[in-house]
C-alpha positions as CSV (number, residue, x, y, z in Angstrom):
1,M,-58.8,-46.8,21.9
2,I,-55.8,-44.5,22.6
3,K,-53.1,-44.1,20.0
4,I,-49.8,-42.4,21.0
5,I,-49.0,-39.9,18.2
6,S,-46.1,-38.0,19.8
7,R,-43.7,-38.9,22.6
8,R,-41.3,-36.5,24.3
9,R,-39.8,-36.9,27.8
10,F,-38.8,-34.1,30.1
11,L,-37.1,-35.9,32.9
12,A,-35.4,-34.8,36.1
13,G,-31.7,-34.2,35.5
14,T,-32.2,-33.0,31.9
15,V,-30.9,-29.5,32.8
16,A,-27.8,-30.8,34.5
17,K,-27.0,-33.0,31.5
18,S,-27.6,-30.1,29.1
19,L,-25.3,-27.8,31.0
20,A,-22.6,-30.5,30.8
21,A,-23.2,-30.8,27.1
22,F,-23.0,-27.0,26.7
23,A,-19.6,-26.9,28.4
24,A,-18.3,-29.6,26.0
25,L,-19.3,-27.6,22.9
26,P,-16.4,-26.3,20.8
27,A,-15.6,-22.7,21.0
28,S,-17.1,-20.5,18.2
29,P,-16.9,-16.9,17.1
30,R,-20.6,-16.9,16.1
31,P,-22.7,-14.2,17.6
32,N,-25.1,-14.7,20.5
33,V,-28.8,-13.9,20.2
34,L,-31.0,-12.1,22.7
35,F,-34.5,-12.9,21.5
36,L,-37.0,-10.6,23.3
37,G,-40.7,-11.2,22.9
38,V,-43.6,-9.0,24.3
39,D,-47.2,-9.9,24.3
40,D,-50.2,-8.0,22.9
41,W,-48.0,-4.9,22.3
42,R,-49.3,-2.9,19.4
43,D,-47.4,-0.1,17.6
44,W,-47.6,2.2,20.6
45,V,-43.8,2.8,21.0
46,G,-42.3,6.2,21.1
47,C,-40.0,5.6,18.1
48,L,-42.9,4.4,15.9
49,G,-44.9,7.6,16.5
50,A,-48.3,6.0,16.6
51,R,-49.2,7.2,20.1
52,P,-47.8,10.6,21.2
53,G,-46.8,10.7,24.8
54,V,-46.2,7.0,25.3
55,K,-43.2,6.4,27.5
56,T,-41.0,3.6,26.2
57,P,-37.4,4.9,26.7
58,N,-35.8,1.5,26.6
59,L,-37.3,0.3,23.4
60,D,-36.6,3.7,21.9
61,R,-33.0,3.4,22.9
62,L,-32.7,-0.1,21.4
63,A,-34.2,1.2,18.1
64,S,-31.7,4.0,18.1
65,E,-28.9,1.5,18.3
66,G,-30.0,-0.6,15.4
67,L,-32.7,-0.9,12.7
68,L,-36.4,-0.3,13.4
69,F,-39.0,-1.9,11.0
70,T,-41.9,0.6,10.8
71,N,-44.1,-1.6,8.7
72,A,-43.8,-5.0,10.5
73,H,-46.8,-7.3,10.9
74,C,-47.6,-10.6,12.6
75,A,-48.4,-13.7,10.7
76,A,-51.6,-14.1,12.7
77,P,-53.3,-11.7,15.2
78,V,-53.8,-14.4,17.8
79,C,-51.2,-15.6,20.4
80,N,-50.8,-19.3,19.6
81,P,-51.0,-19.1,15.8
82,S,-48.6,-16.1,15.7
83,R,-46.0,-17.7,18.0
84,T,-46.3,-21.1,16.2
85,S,-45.7,-19.3,12.9
86,L,-42.7,-17.3,14.2
87,L,-41.1,-20.3,15.9
88,T,-41.7,-22.9,13.2
89,G,-41.3,-20.6,10.2
90,L,-44.7,-21.8,8.8
91,R,-47.7,-19.6,8.1
92,P,-51.1,-20.7,9.5
93,S,-52.2,-21.6,6.0
94,T,-49.3,-24.1,5.8
95,S,-49.5,-25.5,9.4
96,G,-53.3,-25.5,9.9
97,V,-52.8,-23.8,13.3
98,Y,-55.3,-21.0,13.4
99,A,-56.5,-20.8,17.0
100,N,-55.4,-20.8,20.6
101,N,-57.0,-24.1,21.3
102,Q,-54.9,-26.1,18.8
103,W,-51.8,-27.8,20.1
104,W,-49.1,-27.4,17.4
105,K,-46.7,-30.1,18.4
106,P,-48.9,-33.2,17.7
107,A,-50.0,-31.6,14.4
108,L,-46.4,-30.8,13.4
109,P,-44.4,-33.6,15.0
110,D,-41.5,-33.1,12.5
111,A,-41.2,-29.4,12.9
112,V,-37.9,-28.0,14.0
113,T,-38.5,-24.8,15.9
114,L,-36.2,-21.8,15.8
115,P,-34.6,-22.4,19.2
116,Q,-34.3,-26.1,18.5
117,Y,-32.5,-25.3,15.2
118,F,-30.0,-23.2,17.1
119,K,-29.6,-26.0,19.6
120,Q,-29.0,-28.5,16.7
121,N,-26.3,-26.2,15.4
122,G,-24.1,-25.9,18.5
123,Y,-25.8,-23.1,20.4
124,Y,-26.6,-23.2,24.1
125,V,-30.3,-22.4,24.1
126,A,-32.1,-21.1,27.1
127,G,-35.5,-19.5,27.5
128,G,-37.9,-18.0,30.1
129,G,-41.3,-16.4,30.3
130,K,-43.8,-16.5,27.4
131,I,-42.2,-17.6,24.1
132,F,-44.5,-20.2,22.9
133,H,-48.2,-19.8,23.9
134,H,-48.4,-19.8,27.7
135,M,-50.9,-22.6,28.4
136,P,-49.8,-26.2,29.1
137,G,-48.7,-28.3,26.1
138,F,-47.5,-25.4,24.0
139,N,-43.9,-25.0,25.1
140,D,-41.4,-27.4,23.6
141,P,-39.0,-29.1,25.9
142,D,-36.9,-30.3,22.9
143,A,-36.1,-26.7,22.1
144,W,-34.2,-25.8,25.2
145,H,-31.2,-26.8,27.2
146,D,-32.7,-24.9,30.1
147,Y,-36.0,-23.1,30.7
148,Y,-36.8,-20.7,33.5
149,H,-40.3,-21.0,34.9
150,W,-41.8,-18.1,36.7
151,A,-42.9,-20.4,39.5
152,E,-41.0,-23.5,40.6
153,V,-44.3,-25.3,41.2
154,N,-44.8,-25.3,37.4
155,K,-41.4,-26.9,36.8
156,Q,-42.0,-29.6,39.5
157,N,-45.1,-30.9,37.7
158,G,-43.4,-31.3,34.3
159,W,-44.6,-28.5,32.1
160,A,-48.2,-28.6,33.3
161,G,-48.5,-25.2,34.9
162,G,-48.1,-23.0,31.9
163,Y,-46.0,-20.0,32.6
164,N,-48.2,-17.4,34.2
165,S,-51.1,-19.2,35.9
166,S,-50.4,-19.1,39.6
167,P,-47.7,-16.6,40.4
168,D,-49.1,-13.5,38.8
169,V,-50.1,-10.5,41.0
170,L,-53.8,-10.0,41.7
171,P,-55.5,-7.1,43.5
172,P,-57.2,-8.0,46.8
173,H,-60.6,-7.8,45.2
174,V,-61.6,-8.4,41.6
175,P,-62.9,-7.2,39.3
176,L,-61.7,-3.7,39.5
177,A,-63.1,-2.2,36.3
178,G,-66.5,-3.9,36.1
179,V,-66.4,-4.4,32.3
180,N,-65.7,-8.2,32.3
181,E,-69.1,-9.2,31.3
182,Y,-67.9,-10.9,28.1
183,R,-64.4,-12.0,29.2
184,E,-63.4,-12.8,32.7
185,N,-59.8,-11.5,32.3
186,F,-60.8,-8.2,30.8
187,D,-60.0,-6.2,34.0
188,F,-57.5,-3.5,34.9
189,G,-56.3,-1.2,37.6
190,P,-53.2,-0.3,39.7
191,V,-51.9,-2.6,42.4
192,D,-49.8,-1.6,45.4
193,N,-47.1,-4.3,44.8
194,P,-43.5,-3.7,44.0
195,D,-42.1,-4.6,40.5
196,S,-40.3,-7.6,42.1
197,D,-43.6,-9.4,42.8
198,F,-44.4,-9.8,39.1
199,P,-43.5,-12.7,36.8
200,D,-42.0,-10.4,34.2
201,Y,-39.6,-8.9,36.8
202,K,-38.5,-12.4,37.9
203,V,-37.8,-13.6,34.4
204,A,-36.0,-10.4,33.5
205,S,-33.8,-10.9,36.7
206,W,-33.0,-14.4,35.6
207,A,-32.1,-13.2,32.1
208,S,-30.0,-10.4,33.5
209,E,-28.0,-12.8,35.6
210,F,-27.5,-15.0,32.5
211,L,-26.2,-12.0,30.5
212,A,-23.8,-11.0,33.3
213,R,-21.9,-14.4,33.2
214,P,-19.1,-15.2,30.8
215,A,-19.9,-17.9,28.2
216,K,-17.4,-20.1,26.3
217,N,-19.9,-20.9,23.6
218,P,-22.5,-18.9,21.6
219,F,-26.0,-18.8,23.2
220,F,-29.5,-18.2,22.1
221,L,-31.4,-16.6,25.0
222,A,-35.2,-16.2,24.5
223,V,-37.1,-14.1,27.0
224,G,-40.8,-13.4,26.9
225,M,-42.7,-10.6,28.7
226,F,-46.3,-11.3,29.5
227,R,-47.5,-7.6,29.8
228,P,-49.3,-5.8,28.2
229,H,-51.4,-9.0,28.0
230,L,-54.6,-8.9,30.2
231,C,-55.2,-8.5,33.0
232,W,-53.8,-5.0,33.1
233,Y,-52.6,-5.1,36.7
234,V,-49.2,-3.3,37.2
235,P,-47.7,-1.2,40.0
236,R,-49.4,2.1,40.7
237,K,-46.3,4.1,39.7
238,Y,-46.8,3.1,36.0
239,Y,-50.4,4.3,36.1
240,D,-49.2,7.6,37.6
241,M,-47.1,8.1,34.5
242,Y,-50.3,8.7,32.6
243,P,-52.7,10.9,34.6
244,L,-56.3,10.2,33.6
245,A,-56.9,13.8,32.8
246,S,-54.2,13.6,30.2
247,I,-55.4,10.5,28.4
248,K,-56.6,11.1,24.8
249,L,-58.9,8.5,23.4
250,P,-58.0,6.8,20.0
251,E,-59.5,8.8,17.1
252,V,-62.4,6.8,15.8
253,L,-65.1,7.3,13.1
254,E,-68.7,6.9,14.3
255,N,-69.9,5.0,11.3
256,D,-66.6,3.1,10.7
257,L,-68.3,-0.3,10.5
258,D,-70.8,0.7,7.9
259,D,-68.7,-0.4,5.0
260,V,-67.1,-3.4,6.7
261,P,-68.3,-6.9,5.6
262,A,-70.2,-9.0,8.1
263,A,-67.3,-11.6,8.0
264,A,-65.0,-9.1,9.6
265,L,-67.2,-8.9,12.7
266,R,-67.2,-12.6,13.2
267,L,-63.4,-13.0,13.7
268,Q,-63.5,-11.7,17.3
269,Q,-64.1,-14.0,20.3
270,V,-66.3,-11.2,21.5
271,R,-68.7,-9.9,18.9
272,I,-68.0,-6.4,17.7
273,P,-69.3,-3.9,19.0
274,D,-70.9,-5.4,22.2
275,E,-67.8,-5.1,24.4
276,H,-66.9,-1.6,23.2
277,N,-70.5,-0.5,23.9
278,L,-70.1,-1.8,27.5
279,V,-66.8,0.0,28.0
280,V,-68.3,3.3,26.8
281,K,-71.5,2.8,28.8
282,K,-69.5,2.2,32.0
283,G,-67.4,5.3,31.3
284,K,-64.2,3.2,31.4
285,W,-62.6,4.0,28.0
286,K,-60.0,6.4,29.3
287,E,-59.2,4.2,32.2
288,A,-58.7,1.2,29.9
289,V,-56.3,3.2,27.7
290,Q,-54.5,4.4,30.7
291,A,-54.1,0.8,32.0
292,Y,-52.8,-0.4,28.6
293,L,-50.2,2.4,28.5
294,A,-49.2,1.6,32.1
295,C,-48.6,-2.0,31.1
296,I,-46.5,-0.9,28.1
297,S,-44.3,1.2,30.3
298,F,-43.9,-1.6,32.9
299,S,-42.9,-4.0,30.1
300,D,-40.5,-1.4,28.7
301,A,-38.9,-1.1,32.1
302,M,-38.4,-4.9,32.3
303,V,-36.8,-5.0,28.9
304,G,-34.6,-2.1,29.9
305,R,-33.2,-4.1,32.9
306,M,-32.1,-6.8,30.5
307,L,-30.6,-4.4,28.0
308,R,-28.6,-2.7,30.7
309,A,-27.3,-6.1,31.9
310,L,-26.2,-6.9,28.3
311,E,-24.5,-3.5,28.1
312,A,-22.6,-4.0,31.4
313,G,-21.7,-7.6,30.8
314,P,-19.2,-9.5,28.7
315,H,-21.4,-10.1,25.6
316,K,-22.3,-6.6,24.5
317,D,-20.1,-6.6,21.4
318,N,-21.1,-10.0,20.1
319,T,-24.9,-10.3,20.7
320,I,-27.7,-9.7,18.3
321,V,-30.8,-8.3,19.9
322,V,-34.1,-8.7,18.3
323,L,-37.4,-7.5,19.9
324,W,-40.8,-8.4,18.6
325,S,-44.5,-8.4,19.7
326,D,-46.7,-11.3,18.7
327,H,-49.5,-9.0,17.4
328,G,-51.3,-5.7,18.0
329,Y,-54.4,-4.8,19.9
330,H,-57.5,-2.7,19.5
331,L,-58.4,-0.1,22.1
332,G,-61.8,1.0,20.7
333,E,-60.8,1.4,17.0
334,K,-63.5,-0.1,14.8
335,N,-65.4,-0.8,18.1
336,A,-63.0,-3.6,19.0
337,W,-61.2,-4.5,22.3
338,H,-59.0,-7.4,21.3
339,K,-56.8,-8.7,18.6
340,F,-58.1,-11.3,16.0
341,T,-58.9,-8.7,13.3
342,L,-57.1,-8.2,10.0
343,W,-56.9,-4.4,10.4
344,E,-53.8,-2.3,11.2
345,E,-54.3,-2.0,14.9
346,S,-54.3,-5.8,15.3
347,T,-51.5,-6.7,12.9
348,R,-48.8,-4.0,13.1
349,V,-46.1,-4.8,15.7
350,P,-42.9,-3.4,17.0
351,L,-39.9,-5.1,15.4
352,M,-36.2,-4.0,15.8
353,F,-32.8,-5.5,15.3
354,A,-29.5,-4.5,16.7
355,A,-26.9,-6.7,15.0
356,P,-23.2,-5.7,15.6
357,G,-21.4,-5.3,12.3
358,V,-24.6,-5.6,10.2
359,T,-27.2,-3.0,11.2
360,K,-26.4,0.7,11.5
361,A,-27.5,2.8,14.5
362,G,-30.6,4.8,14.1
363,T,-31.8,3.3,10.8
364,R,-35.5,2.7,9.8
365,C,-37.1,0.5,7.2
366,G,-40.6,0.9,5.8
367,R,-40.7,-2.2,3.8
368,P,-43.5,-4.6,4.7
369,V,-42.1,-7.5,6.7
370,S,-43.5,-10.4,8.7
371,L,-42.6,-12.2,11.9
372,V,-42.4,-15.4,9.9
373,D,-39.2,-13.9,8.4
374,L,-37.4,-14.0,11.8
375,Y,-36.5,-17.7,11.5
376,P,-34.5,-17.5,8.3
377,T,-33.1,-14.1,9.2
378,L,-31.6,-15.2,12.5
379,A,-30.3,-18.4,11.0
380,E,-28.5,-16.4,8.3
381,L,-27.2,-13.7,10.7
382,C,-25.6,-16.4,12.8
383,G,-24.1,-18.4,9.9
384,L,-26.3,-21.4,10.4
385,P,-27.1,-23.7,7.4
386,R,-30.0,-22.5,5.4
387,K,-33.2,-24.1,6.7
388,T,-35.4,-25.4,3.9
389,G,-39.1,-25.6,3.9
390,L,-39.8,-22.3,5.6
391,D,-42.4,-19.8,4.5
392,G,-40.5,-16.7,5.5
393,Q,-37.7,-14.9,3.7
394,S,-34.5,-13.6,5.3
395,L,-34.4,-9.9,6.1
396,M,-30.7,-9.8,5.8
397,P,-30.8,-7.5,2.6
398,L,-32.9,-5.0,4.6
399,L,-30.7,-5.2,7.7
400,K,-27.7,-4.3,5.6
401,N,-29.6,-1.7,3.5
402,P,-33.0,-0.6,4.7
403,A,-33.8,0.9,1.2
404,A,-33.0,-2.4,-0.6
405,A,-35.5,-3.7,-3.1
406,W,-38.2,-5.8,-1.5
407,D,-41.3,-6.9,-3.5
408,R,-42.9,-9.1,-0.8
409,P,-45.9,-7.8,1.1
410,A,-46.8,-9.1,4.6
411,L,-49.4,-11.8,4.7
412,I,-51.6,-12.0,7.8
413,T,-54.1,-14.8,8.6
414,S,-57.0,-14.8,11.1
415,G,-58.8,-18.1,11.1
416,F,-59.2,-20.5,8.1
417,S,-59.0,-18.7,4.7
418,N,-59.2,-15.2,6.1
419,H,-56.2,-13.1,4.9
420,S,-54.8,-9.6,4.8
421,V,-52.1,-8.5,2.4
422,R,-50.2,-5.4,3.5
423,D,-47.6,-3.7,1.3
424,E,-46.1,-0.2,1.6
425,R,-49.3,1.6,0.6
426,W,-52.2,-0.8,0.6
427,R,-54.0,-3.3,2.8
428,Y,-56.2,-5.8,1.0
429,I,-58.4,-8.2,3.0
430,R,-60.3,-11.2,1.7
431,Y,-62.5,-13.3,3.9
432,E,-63.5,-17.0,3.5
433,D,-66.8,-16.0,2.1
434,G,-65.2,-13.9,-0.6
435,S,-66.0,-10.5,0.9
436,E,-63.3,-7.9,0.7
437,E,-61.7,-4.7,2.1
438,L,-59.2,-2.4,0.6
439,Y,-57.5,0.6,2.3
440,D,-55.1,3.2,0.9
441,H,-52.6,4.0,3.7
442,Q,-51.2,6.9,1.8
443,K,-54.6,8.7,2.1
444,D,-56.4,6.8,4.8
445,P,-54.0,5.5,7.5
446,K,-56.8,4.8,9.9
447,E,-58.5,2.5,7.4
448,W,-61.9,4.4,7.5
449,R,-62.8,4.1,3.8
450,N,-63.2,0.6,2.3
451,L,-62.4,0.9,-1.4
452,A,-62.8,-2.7,-2.3
453,G,-66.1,-2.2,-4.1
454,K,-64.8,0.6,-6.4
455,A,-64.0,-0.6,-9.9
456,E,-61.1,1.8,-10.3
457,Y,-59.1,-0.2,-7.8
458,G,-59.4,-3.5,-9.6
459,D,-55.8,-3.5,-10.7
460,V,-54.6,-2.9,-7.1
461,K,-56.7,-5.8,-5.8
462,E,-55.4,-8.1,-8.6
463,K,-51.8,-7.2,-7.7
464,L,-52.3,-8.0,-4.0
465,T,-54.5,-11.0,-4.6
466,R,-51.5,-12.8,-6.1
467,W,-49.9,-13.1,-2.7
468,L,-52.8,-14.9,-1.1
469,P,-52.0,-18.6,-0.3
470,Q,-52.7,-21.0,-3.2
471,K,-53.8,-23.6,-0.6
472,N,-55.2,-23.2,2.9
473,Q,-54.4,-26.1,5.1
474,S,-57.5,-27.5,7.0
475,P,-57.5,-26.6,10.7
476,V,-55.7,-29.2,12.8
477,P,-57.6,-30.9,15.6
478,G,-58.3,-28.9,18.7
479,Q,-57.3,-29.8,22.3
480,K,-60.4,-31.9,22.9
481,A,-59.1,-34.4,20.3
482,Y,-56.2,-35.3,22.6
483,R,-55.2,-36.3,26.1
484,F,-52.0,-34.6,27.1
485,D,-49.5,-35.9,29.7
486,P,-47.2,-33.0,30.8
487,K,-44.8,-35.2,32.7
488,T,-43.8,-37.3,29.7
489,Y,-44.9,-34.5,27.2
490,T,-47.0,-36.9,25.2
491,W,-50.3,-36.7,23.4
492,S,-52.8,-39.5,23.1
493,K,-55.4,-39.2,20.4
494,V,-59.0,-39.7,21.6
495,S,-60.9,-42.1,19.4
496,S,-64.2,-40.8,18.2
């Protein structure tokens, strides 16, 4: 028996009707929003200082024009849960969305996403690239007046094609690196294609053209870059920016995992340390770091194209720019080569705001903040009615005064009932089985010494434990529980 639990239609002609509706909206002095997301980009940005020698001139310039959050963290170190949290304003422990294989929309049929909320409040809302998770069934047609797909074939078949499946650039022969024993897409190497062949270039071109046009009404423009997500294939010139001989490996501790609970090693899709041992055995560690850096600089260049279009266009004085990454990434630290963990490399992200009339150029804020705070922050910045029922808190006080009082730590969740609490000094982790980690970032910024078992830190743990969720929502059903029709954007629940 099939039961329809959610029904949405994405029909031909929707875009034309939306454009007509946009033209009919009343004029408004409210600011525009350029909402820039990047994928898998850890804290390796020049202005954050976490990786000397990284070349990110465009992000550095954006940070110099506004406010840089130096202690920002994702709500979940996994693509779909992180983006679902950011875009619905609900933490995983509230929504029950903990994994990439959980469709959020049938589980949260009444959720009003961030772009949809702007749409409901008179904004013209357009998007392109990876904003929601990039596989079929995760983007939300209700959220947009228009959405740019990297490949027209994806748009022709409803929303079935994801965003990045078919048009991405591949080398003539794969794999290149020979370390994909545990994950098919763990591969890297330079390709001899121009920038213009890549999906990120195409969506940046679309967004740049959008920003060059006059607009009668305020807009919310969301643009998502896919790199530095795997596979790490980008033009050779970006690899050439980081000669292999100059690559310095991340500083690691040989026995770093000795004081880590067993639960920490079970969060990864690939068991720690198997994949790391393979990378080291094949002698590919430096090449992998080089590839990640190349992808960072490629993504920075694409962001730079859009920022220059904004600067040269008619909207530069009335557009809020916010840039974020959905989570971090390990490159050998703690023997990990992925996200999913509750450690610093996986949770700390670039986050910067340039809001005319609110932020001051060249300012920095070290308060612990979360991506779940973006929804209420942007709503307040643009004068929208306060959205109730959100888990985040507006960052407006910090945008105005980066030294303002702020007593909330960042809460990060990886899987059911596994949480990390990060304040200005400490990181406390508690896993579902009750095991713990505690790190003092004042003395141990690389999180090498787990202090959780030492009695003298009981008061610290008690203070941070208060911020753990009082209730952890059970995981919502996975994709196998539904049949999804992309043409009508409906889900049918499969009877057991």
